[in-house]
Every structure is written in structure tokens, then in C-alpha cells.
A tleap script that builds the chain and sets N, CA, C and O, in Angstrom:
source leaprc.protein.ff14SB
mol = sequence {
  NMET ASP PRO LYS ASP LEU ASN THR ARG PHE
  GLU GLU ALA VAL ALA ILE ALA ASP GLN MET
  SER GLN ASP SER LEU PRO GLN ASP VAL GLN
  LEU ARG LEU TYR ALA TYR TYR LYS GLN ALA
  THR PHE GLY THR LEU ASP THR THR SER ILE
  SER THR THR PHE HIE LEU ARG ASP ALA PHE
  LYS THR ASN ALA TRP MET GLN VAL SER HIE
  LEU SER ALA ASP GLU ALA LYS GLU LEU TYR
  ILE GLU SER ILE LEU ALA LEU ALA LYS CLYS
}
set mol.1.N position { 41.629 43.932 109.863 }
set mol.1.CA position { 41.779 45.206 110.533 }
set mol.1.C position { 43.265 45.494 110.725 }
set mol.1.O position { 44.059 44.579 110.945 }
set mol.2.N position { 43.629 46.752 110.641 }
set mol.2.CA position { 45.007 47.200 110.790 }
set mol.2.C position { 45.512 46.861 112.201 }
set mol.2.O position { 44.868 47.224 113.185 }
set mol.3.N position { 46.670 46.163 112.312 }
set mol.3.CA position { 47.181 45.806 113.639 }
set mol.3.C position { 47.398 47.007 114.549 }
set mol.3.O position { 47.200 46.913 115.760 }
set mol.4.N position { 47.808 48.142 113.968 }
set mol.4.CA position { 47.989 49.346 114.792 }
set mol.4.C position { 46.660 49.764 115.402 }
set mol.4.O position { 46.599 50.146 116.571 }
set mol.5.N position { 45.607 49.691 114.618 }
set mol.5.CA position { 44.286 50.024 115.114 }
set mol.5.C position { 43.889 49.079 116.253 }
set mol.5.O position { 43.337 49.514 117.263 }
set mol.6.N position { 44.170 47.808 116.086 }
set mol.6.CA position { 43.875 46.832 117.129 }
set mol.6.C position { 44.678 47.154 118.388 }
set mol.6.O position { 44.135 47.124 119.493 }
set mol.7.N position { 45.951 47.457 118.232 }
set mol.7.CA position { 46.781 47.785 119.389 }
set mol.7.C position { 46.298 49.044 120.097 }
set mol.7.O position { 46.320 49.115 121.326 }
set mol.8.N position { 45.870 50.021 119.339 }
set mol.8.CA position { 45.335 51.250 119.937 }
set mol.8.C position { 44.069 50.954 120.715 }
set mol.8.O position { 43.897 51.424 121.840 }
set mol.9.N position { 43.184 50.175 120.115 }
set mol.9.CA position { 41.941 49.808 120.808 }
set mol.9.C position { 42.230 48.983 122.053 }
set mol.9.O position { 41.554 49.130 123.071 }
set mol.10.N position { 43.231 48.116 121.975 }
set mol.10.CA position { 43.617 47.300 123.125 }
set mol.10.C position { 44.140 48.190 124.251 }
set mol.10.O position { 43.760 48.019 125.409 }
set mol.11.N position { 45.005 49.132 123.912 }
set mol.11.CA position { 45.542 50.049 124.922 }
set mol.11.C position { 44.427 50.875 125.569 }
set mol.11.O position { 44.456 51.130 126.773 }
set mol.12.N position { 43.458 51.285 124.772 }
set mol.12.CA position { 42.315 52.028 125.310 }
set mol.12.C position { 41.503 51.156 126.260 }
set mol.12.O position { 41.049 51.632 127.300 }
set mol.13.N position { 41.316 49.886 125.915 }
set mol.13.CA position { 40.580 48.959 126.789 }
set mol.13.C position { 41.346 48.730 128.087 }
set mol.13.O position { 40.741 48.644 129.156 }
set mol.14.N position { 42.666 48.631 128.002 }
set mol.14.CA position { 43.482 48.467 129.215 }
set mol.14.C position { 43.314 49.692 130.113 }
set mol.14.O position { 43.209 49.558 131.332 }
set mol.15.N position { 43.289 50.883 129.517 }
set mol.15.CA position { 43.097 52.106 130.296 }
set mol.15.C position { 41.734 52.111 130.987 }
set mol.15.O position { 41.620 52.537 132.136 }
set mol.16.N position { 40.710 51.642 130.293 }
set mol.16.CA position { 39.372 51.540 130.891 }
set mol.16.C position { 39.404 50.543 132.052 }
set mol.16.O position { 38.849 50.803 133.120 }
set mol.17.N position { 40.054 49.410 131.831 }
set mol.17.CA position { 40.134 48.375 132.872 }
set mol.17.C position { 40.870 48.887 134.104 }
set mol.17.O position { 40.519 48.532 135.230 }
set mol.18.N position { 41.884 49.717 133.899 }
set mol.18.CA position { 42.638 50.273 135.024 }
set mol.18.C position { 41.759 51.134 135.924 }
set mol.18.O position { 42.045 51.290 137.111 }
set mol.19.N position { 40.695 51.690 135.364 }
set mol.19.CA position { 39.783 52.538 136.135 }
set mol.19.C position { 38.708 51.734 136.863 }
set mol.19.O position { 38.011 52.270 137.725 }
set mol.20.N position { 38.571 50.460 136.523 }
set mol.20.CA position { 37.556 49.612 137.144 }
set mol.20.C position { 38.039 49.101 138.498 }
set mol.20.O position { 39.233 48.897 138.719 }
set mol.21.N position { 37.097 48.905 139.377 }
set mol.21.CA position { 37.400 48.335 140.683 }
set mol.21.C position { 37.328 46.809 140.588 }
set mol.21.O position { 36.332 46.251 140.128 }
set mol.22.N position { 38.385 46.151 141.025 }
set mol.22.CA position { 38.376 44.689 141.007 }
set mol.22.C position { 37.277 44.143 141.905 }
set mol.22.O position { 36.724 43.074 141.643 }
set mol.23.N position { 36.965 44.874 142.955 }
set mol.23.CA position { 35.927 44.418 143.880 }
set mol.23.C position { 34.560 44.318 143.212 }
set mol.23.O position { 33.701 43.560 143.663 }
set mol.24.N position { 34.356 45.081 142.141 }
set mol.24.CA position { 33.052 45.074 141.484 }
set mol.24.C position { 32.919 43.955 140.453 }
set mol.24.O position { 31.835 43.726 139.918 }
set mol.25.N position { 34.024 43.258 140.174 }
set mol.25.CA position { 34.005 42.196 139.164 }
set mol.25.C position { 34.062 40.822 139.816 }
set mol.25.O position { 34.868 40.604 140.721 }
set mol.26.N position { 33.227 39.898 139.377 }
set mol.26.CA position { 33.308 38.525 139.888 }
set mol.26.C position { 34.685 37.934 139.568 }
set mol.26.O position { 35.324 38.331 138.594 }
set mol.27.N position { 35.125 37.004 140.377 }
set mol.27.CA position { 36.454 36.430 140.196 }
set mol.27.C position { 36.609 35.719 138.864 }
set mol.27.O position { 37.690 35.756 138.275 }
set mol.28.N position { 35.554 35.071 138.369 }
set mol.28.CA position { 35.682 34.393 137.081 }
set mol.28.C position { 35.904 35.396 135.951 }
set mol.28.O position { 36.622 35.103 134.995 }
set mol.29.N position { 35.297 36.567 136.055 }
set mol.29.CA position { 35.501 37.616 135.056 }
set mol.29.C position { 36.927 38.151 135.156 }
set mol.29.O position { 37.587 38.370 134.140 }
set mol.30.N position { 37.397 38.358 136.379 }
set mol.30.CA position { 38.766 38.816 136.574 }
set mol.30.C position { 39.765 37.832 135.971 }
set mol.30.O position { 40.727 38.238 135.319 }
set mol.31.N position { 39.535 36.550 136.189 }
set mol.31.CA position { 40.436 35.530 135.651 }
set mol.31.C position { 40.407 35.502 134.126 }
set mol.31.O position { 41.449 35.351 133.488 }
set mol.32.N position { 39.225 35.648 133.542 }
set mol.32.CA position { 39.120 35.650 132.090 }
set mol.32.C position { 39.851 36.852 131.497 }
set mol.32.O position { 40.566 36.719 130.503 }
set mol.33.N position { 39.672 38.026 132.106 }
set mol.33.CA position { 40.370 39.222 131.639 }
set mol.33.C position { 41.884 39.062 131.780 }
set mol.33.O position { 42.645 39.446 130.892 }
set mol.34.N position { 42.305 38.495 132.901 }
set mol.34.CA position { 43.727 38.238 133.122 }
set mol.34.C position { 44.282 37.334 132.024 }
set mol.34.O position { 45.343 37.605 131.461 }
set mol.35.N position { 43.566 36.276 131.732 }
set mol.35.CA position { 44.027 35.309 130.735 }
set mol.35.C position { 44.111 35.949 129.348 }
set mol.35.O position { 45.096 35.756 128.636 }
set mol.36.N position { 43.097 36.698 128.969 }
set mol.36.CA position { 43.134 37.376 127.670 }
set mol.36.C position { 44.305 38.351 127.606 }
set mol.36.O position { 45.014 38.419 126.602 }
set mol.37.N position { 44.498 39.100 128.679 }
set mol.37.CA position { 45.580 40.089 128.716 }
set mol.37.C position { 46.943 39.407 128.574 }
set mol.37.O position { 47.780 39.830 127.776 }
set mol.38.N position { 47.149 38.358 129.351 }
set mol.38.CA position { 48.437 37.657 129.311 }
set mol.38.C position { 48.679 37.025 127.943 }
set mol.38.O position { 49.788 37.091 127.413 }
set mol.39.N position { 47.639 36.411 127.372 }
set mol.39.CA position { 47.780 35.796 126.052 }
set mol.39.C position { 48.066 36.869 125.000 }
set mol.39.O position { 48.855 36.650 124.081 }
set mol.40.N position { 47.426 38.018 125.138 }
set mol.40.CA position { 47.609 39.110 124.188 }
set mol.40.C position { 48.993 39.744 124.287 }
set mol.40.O position { 49.559 40.166 123.279 }
set mol.41.N position { 49.535 39.811 125.496 }
set mol.41.CA position { 50.795 40.535 125.683 }
set mol.41.C position { 52.020 39.633 125.778 }
set mol.41.O position { 53.122 40.061 125.437 }
set mol.42.N position { 51.851 38.396 126.233 }
set mol.42.CA position { 52.993 37.499 126.402 }
set mol.42.C position { 52.935 36.268 125.515 }
set mol.42.O position { 53.942 35.582 125.340 }
set mol.43.N position { 51.769 35.980 124.954 }
set mol.43.CA position { 51.626 34.777 124.141 }
set mol.43.C position { 51.345 33.564 124.998 }
set mol.43.O position { 51.004 33.686 126.175 }
set mol.44.N position { 51.489 32.404 124.410 }
set mol.44.CA position { 51.171 31.159 125.093 }
set mol.44.C position { 52.079 30.944 126.297 }
set mol.44.O position { 53.285 31.181 126.237 }
set mol.45.N position { 51.481 30.497 127.376 }
set mol.45.CA position { 52.186 30.246 128.623 }
set mol.45.C position { 53.270 29.202 128.443 }
set mol.45.O position { 53.034 28.137 127.872 }
set mol.46.N position { 54.452 29.512 128.931 }
set mol.46.CA position { 55.561 28.557 128.920 }
set mol.46.C position { 55.444 27.715 130.189 }
set mol.46.O position { 55.807 28.162 131.277 }
set mol.47.N position { 54.939 26.505 130.037 }
set mol.47.CA position { 54.687 25.655 131.205 }
set mol.47.C position { 55.964 25.202 131.893 }
set mol.47.O position { 55.909 24.728 133.028 }
set mol.48.N position { 57.106 25.333 131.244 }
set mol.48.CA position { 58.368 24.947 131.897 }
set mol.48.C position { 58.794 25.972 132.935 }
set mol.48.O position { 59.642 25.686 133.780 }
set mol.49.N position { 58.208 27.172 132.878 }
set mol.49.CA position { 58.598 28.215 133.828 }
set mol.49.C position { 57.648 28.318 135.018 }
set mol.49.O position { 57.787 29.216 135.849 }
set mol.50.N position { 56.687 27.407 135.104 }
set mol.50.CA position { 55.728 27.435 136.208 }
set mol.50.C position { 56.430 27.038 137.497 }
set mol.50.O position { 57.161 26.049 137.551 }
set mol.51.N position { 56.191 27.830 138.528 }
set mol.51.CA position { 56.807 27.597 139.835 }
set mol.51.C position { 56.332 26.273 140.433 }
set mol.51.O position { 55.184 25.869 140.248 }
set mol.52.N position { 57.221 25.620 141.138 }
set mol.52.CA position { 56.858 24.364 141.792 }
set mol.52.C position { 56.234 24.601 143.163 }
set mol.52.O position { 55.679 23.677 143.758 }
set mol.53.N position { 56.320 25.832 143.671 }
set mol.53.CA position { 55.662 26.133 144.933 }
set mol.53.C position { 54.189 26.370 144.652 }
set mol.53.O position { 53.827 26.974 143.643 }
set mol.54.N position { 53.353 25.895 145.541 }
set mol.54.CA position { 51.913 25.932 145.306 }
set mol.54.C position { 51.288 27.155 145.956 }
set mol.54.O position { 51.382 27.343 147.168 }
set mol.55.N position { 50.657 27.973 145.149 }
set mol.55.CA position { 49.852 29.093 145.616 }
set mol.55.C position { 48.532 28.989 144.877 }
set mol.55.O position { 48.501 29.026 143.647 }
set mol.56.N position { 47.466 28.861 145.601 }
set mol.56.CA position { 46.158 28.626 145.002 }
set mol.56.C position { 45.778 29.725 144.013 }
set mol.56.O position { 45.273 29.440 142.927 }
set mol.57.N position { 46.017 30.962 144.384 }
set mol.57.CA position { 45.674 32.081 143.494 }
set mol.57.C position { 46.429 31.959 142.174 }
set mol.57.O position { 45.843 32.124 141.104 }
set mol.58.N position { 47.723 31.673 142.246 }
set mol.58.CA position { 48.526 31.526 141.033 }
set mol.58.C position { 48.068 30.335 140.198 }
set mol.58.O position { 48.129 30.370 138.969 }
set mol.59.N position { 47.617 29.300 140.859 }
set mol.59.CA position { 47.133 28.119 140.135 }
set mol.59.C position { 45.889 28.465 139.319 }
set mol.59.O position { 45.761 28.025 138.177 }
set mol.60.N position { 44.975 29.244 139.890 }
set mol.60.CA position { 43.785 29.667 139.158 }
set mol.60.C position { 44.161 30.552 137.975 }
set mol.60.O position { 43.607 30.406 136.886 }
set mol.61.N position { 45.101 31.467 138.188 }
set mol.61.CA position { 45.532 32.358 137.111 }
set mol.61.C position { 46.213 31.565 135.991 }
set mol.61.O position { 45.961 31.808 134.811 }
set mol.62.N position { 47.066 30.628 136.365 }
set mol.62.CA position { 47.750 29.797 135.377 }
set mol.62.C position { 46.746 28.976 134.585 }
set mol.62.O position { 46.847 28.870 133.363 }
set mol.63.N position { 45.777 28.397 135.281 }
set mol.63.CA position { 44.748 27.603 134.618 }
set mol.63.C position { 43.950 28.447 133.631 }
set mol.63.O position { 43.675 28.011 132.513 }
set mol.64.N position { 43.581 29.647 134.044 }
set mol.64.CA position { 42.819 30.527 133.156 }
set mol.64.C position { 43.625 30.852 131.902 }
set mol.64.O position { 43.082 30.848 130.797 }
set mol.65.N position { 44.903 31.130 132.065 }
set mol.65.CA position { 45.753 31.457 130.927 }
set mol.65.C position { 45.904 30.256 129.998 }
set mol.65.O position { 45.868 30.398 128.776 }
set mol.66.N position { 46.072 29.074 130.588 }
set mol.66.CA position { 46.214 27.864 129.780 }
set mol.66.C position { 44.951 27.604 128.952 }
set mol.66.O position { 45.036 27.089 127.837 }
set mol.67.N position { 43.795 27.953 129.488 }
set mol.67.CA position { 42.532 27.725 128.787 }
set mol.67.C position { 42.385 28.569 127.523 }
set mol.67.O position { 41.606 28.222 126.636 }
set mol.68.N position { 43.125 29.672 127.434 }
set mol.68.CA position { 43.042 30.521 126.238 }
set mol.68.C position { 44.311 30.431 125.396 }
set mol.68.O position { 44.524 31.249 124.500 }
set mol.69.N position { 45.142 29.456 125.678 }
set mol.69.CA position { 46.434 29.342 124.985 }
set mol.69.C position { 46.278 29.029 123.494 }
set mol.69.O position { 47.232 29.180 122.731 }
set mol.70.N position { 45.106 28.600 123.078 }
set mol.70.CA position { 44.861 28.317 121.658 }
set mol.70.C position { 44.620 29.590 120.851 }
set mol.70.O position { 44.619 29.549 119.621 }
set mol.71.N position { 44.415 30.722 121.530 }
set mol.71.CA position { 44.145 31.982 120.851 }
set mol.71.C position { 45.435 32.652 120.391 }
set mol.71.O position { 46.471 32.550 121.049 }
set mol.72.N position { 45.358 33.331 119.265 }
set mol.72.CA position { 46.487 34.166 118.855 }
set mol.72.C position { 46.466 35.436 119.707 }
set mol.72.O position { 45.477 35.719 120.383 }
set mol.73.N position { 47.540 36.184 119.673 }
set mol.73.CA position { 47.591 37.440 120.427 }
set mol.73.C position { 46.482 38.389 119.956 }
set mol.73.O position { 45.838 39.043 120.776 }
set mol.74.N position { 46.261 38.463 118.657 }
set mol.74.CA position { 45.223 39.346 118.129 }
set mol.74.C position { 43.828 38.899 118.556 }
set mol.74.O position { 42.985 39.734 118.885 }
set mol.75.N position { 43.579 37.596 118.554 }
set mol.75.CA position { 42.280 37.087 119.011 }
set mol.75.C position { 42.072 37.415 120.489 }
set mol.75.O position { 40.977 37.809 120.890 }
set mol.76.N position { 43.111 37.255 121.292 }
set mol.76.CA position { 43.016 37.556 122.720 }
set mol.76.C position { 42.765 39.049 122.937 }
set mol.76.O position { 41.992 39.427 123.817 }
set mol.77.N position { 43.413 39.893 122.141 }
set mol.77.CA position { 43.176 41.335 122.249 }
set mol.77.C position { 41.727 41.664 121.927 }
set mol.77.O position { 41.092 42.438 122.644 }
set mol.78.N position { 41.201 41.087 120.859 }
set mol.78.CA position { 39.805 41.341 120.476 }
set mol.78.C position { 38.851 40.915 121.596 }
set mol.78.O position { 37.925 41.652 121.934 }
set mol.79.N position { 39.070 39.744 122.162 }
set mol.79.CA position { 38.199 39.254 123.239 }
set mol.79.C position { 38.327 40.122 124.488 }
set mol.79.O position { 37.337 40.365 125.179 }
set mol.80.N position { 39.525 40.585 124.777 }
set mol.80.CA position { 39.744 41.479 125.919 }
set mol.80.C position { 38.975 42.782 125.700 }
set mol.80.O position { 38.267 43.253 126.590 }
set mol.81.N position { 39.123 43.356 124.508 }
set mol.81.CA position { 38.435 44.605 124.184 }
set mol.81.C position { 36.920 44.429 124.318 }
set mol.81.O position { 36.251 45.244 124.954 }
set mol.82.N position { 36.388 43.369 123.720 }
set mol.82.CA position { 34.945 43.110 123.780 }
set mol.82.C position { 34.471 42.966 125.225 }
set mol.82.O position { 33.424 43.499 125.594 }
set mol.83.N position { 35.237 42.249 126.037 }
set mol.83.CA position { 34.851 42.027 127.435 }
set mol.83.C position { 34.849 43.329 128.223 }
set mol.83.O position { 33.918 43.602 128.980 }
set mol.84.N position { 35.886 44.126 128.046 }
set mol.84.CA position { 35.985 45.393 128.782 }
set mol.84.C position { 34.869 46.338 128.367 }
set mol.84.O position { 34.234 46.962 129.218 }
set mol.85.N position { 34.627 46.448 127.064 }
set mol.85.CA position { 33.565 47.350 126.606 }
set mol.85.C position { 32.200 46.894 127.116 }
set mol.85.O position { 31.368 47.726 127.475 }
set mol.86.N position { 31.963 45.595 127.153 }
set mol.86.CA position { 30.693 45.075 127.685 }
set mol.86.C position { 30.548 45.410 129.174 }
set mol.86.O position { 29.469 45.785 129.633 }
set mol.87.N position { 31.633 45.272 129.909 }
set mol.87.CA position { 31.599 45.590 131.342 }
set mol.87.C position { 31.416 47.096 131.580 }
set mol.87.O position { 30.728 47.510 132.513 }
set mol.88.N position { 32.036 47.892 130.728 }
set mol.88.CA position { 31.947 49.350 130.884 }
set mol.88.C position { 30.528 49.864 130.638 }
set mol.88.O position { 30.132 50.901 131.171 }
set mol.89.N position { 29.768 49.128 129.824 }
set mol.89.CA position { 28.388 49.534 129.527 }
set mol.89.C position { 27.453 49.273 130.704 }
set mol.89.O position { 26.396 49.896 130.802 }
set mol.90.N position { 27.827 48.367 131.588 }
set mol.90.CA position { 26.953 47.997 132.712 }
set mol.90.C position { 26.876 49.094 133.738 }
set mol.90.O position { 26.186 48.949 134.747 }
savepdb mol mol.pdb
quit
């Protein structure tokens, strides 16, 4: 698939996600979407830049991102798009 097409679809999914209420999504779904988004937009997490101060919320987010670090940016975009579209249908 054309990367521009993928990027357009990704941007459209992000716009849909922006309209969703976080309160309506379970935390595990929020974390998965966060991880896909970060992997898609920033790439693999640089573990050397992880803060040494402990915040539980940040630890969960970091863990979620690390779990998808094997994905390419395009794979993460596809999974993000699929997840958002599935949620939007509900």
C-alpha cells in the first residue's frame, strides 16, 4: 500500500480518536492505543531516556510501548487504524 495512503488513513484515525472520550475506553485499550501511536510516530522507545523518577502511570505507558517495540512504524499505524475503526463501530 502507498505510504501516503497509510499516513492519510492514520491521520484520519487520529482525528477519530481525538473525538472519543477516554472515560469510555478501558485502560488496557487506552494503553494499547498509546503504544501503537508512539511506535508509529516516534519509533522504538529509547530506554536510555527513561526517567529515573517513578510514576506508576508513566511506568504502565512505558511498558505498553516497549511491548510493541518489535513493530515497524507502518505496522503500528495499521494496528492503530484497525483498533480505532473497531472502537468507532461500537
